C-alpha positions in Angstrom: 23.5 -16.7 7.4 27.2 -16.5 8.2 29.1 -19.7 8.8 30.0 -18.8 12.4 26.5 -17.6 13.5 25.1 -19.8 16.2 21.8 -21.5 15.5 19.0 -20.3 17.7 16.6 -22.9 18.8 13.0 -21.6 19.4 10.2 -23.4 21.1 6.8 -23.7 19.3 5.4 -21.1 21.7 8.2 -18.6 20.9 7.6 -19.0 17.2 3.9 -18.5 17.6 4.5 -15.4 19.7 6.9 -13.9 17.2 4.5 -14.7 14.4 1.5 -13.2 16.3 3.5 -10.1 17.2 4.6 -9.6 13.6 1.0 -10.0 12.3 -0.4 -7.6 14.8 2.4 -5.1 14.0 1.5 -5.2 10.3 -2.3 -4.9 10.9 -3.1 -8.5 9.9 -4.8 -9.3 13.2 -7.5 -7.3 15.0 -6.7 -5.6 18.4 -7.2 -7.6 21.6 -10.5 -7.4 23.5 -8.8 -5.2 26.1 -7.6 -2.8 23.4 -11.1 -2.5 22.0 -12.5 -1.8 25.4 -9.9 0.9 26.1 -10.6 2.5 22.7 -14.3 2.4 23.5 -13.7 4.1 26.8 -11.5 6.8 25.2 -14.0 7.5 22.4 -16.9 7.7 24.9 -15.6 11.1 26.0 -14.9 12.4 22.5 -17.3 15.1 21.4 -18.1 15.8 17.8 -18.4 19.5 16.8 -22.1 18.9 15.9 -24.8 16.6 17.2 -24.3 12.9 16.5 -27.8 12.7 15.0 -26.9 15.4 12.4 -25.2 13.2 9.9 -26.2 15.4 7.0 -23.8 18.1 8.2 -21.0 15.6 8.5 -21.5 14.4 5.0 -21.6 18.0 3.7 -18.4 18.8 5.5 -16.7 15.7 4.1 -17.9 16.4 0.6 -16.7 20.0 0.8 -13.3 18.9 2.1 -13.0 16.4 -0.7 -14.6 18.4 -3.6 -11.3 19.9 -4.7 -9.5 16.6 -5.0 -10.0 15.0 -8.3 -8.2 12.0 -9.8 -6.1 12.8 -12.8 -5.3 10.1 -15.2 -2.2 10.9 -17.2 -1.8 9.4 -20.7 1.2 7.2 -21.1 1.6 6.7 -24.9 4.0 4.0 -25.8 6.3 4.6 -28.7 5.7 2.5 -31.7 8.9 0.4 -31.3 9.4 -3.4 -31.4 10.1 -3.5 -27.6 6.9 -1.5 -26.9 4.9 -3.9 -29.1 6.4 -6.9 -27.4 5.6 -5.4 -24.0 2.0 -4.8 -25.0 1.7 -8.3 -26.5 3.2 -9.9 -23.3 0.7 -7.9 -21.2 -2.2 -9.1 -23.3 -1.2 -12.7 -23.8 1.0 -13.3 -20.7 3.9 -14.3 -22.9 7.5 -14.2 -22.1 9.4 -10.9 -22.3 12.5 -10.6 -24.5 15.7 -9.4 -22.9 15.4 -6.2 -24.9 11.9 -5.6 -23.5 13.0 -6.3 -20.0 15.9 -3.8 -20.4 13.5 -1.2 -21.8 11.2 -1.7 -18.9 14.0 -1.2 -16.4 15.1 2.0 -18.3 11.5 3.3 -18.3 11.0 2.6 -14.6 14.3 4.3 -13.7 13.4 7.3 -15.8 9.9 7.5 -14.2 11.3 7.2 -10.7 13.9 9.9 -11.4 11.2 12.3 -12.8 9.0 11.5 -9.8 11.9 12.4 -7.4 12.8 15.5 -9.3 9.2 16.7 -9.0 9.3 16.6 -5.2 
């Protein structure tokens, strides 16, 4: 905070309202009763493209839409270097990282992010 910035005094109610608004904005609190009622009223007029009792068709459509999407796990082989071994040891044992290992991690992360951005 800058030296010349005036201090703002908030009441407990104002702090609670700010906290409440922030938590709602970030999805940490459920919607209000009025919002749920409005959503129910809006959804009451929504029609599905098939009967609501025909859940089998819905599942088949969802399966068909998702059938082409498959998770791909890419191998990430670590080079056999002292920093790679230290990193693996720290991951297994929770030990402290050396400066060299931290620097290599930063380099690897920057390289990964650059490759990811180049691929877009």
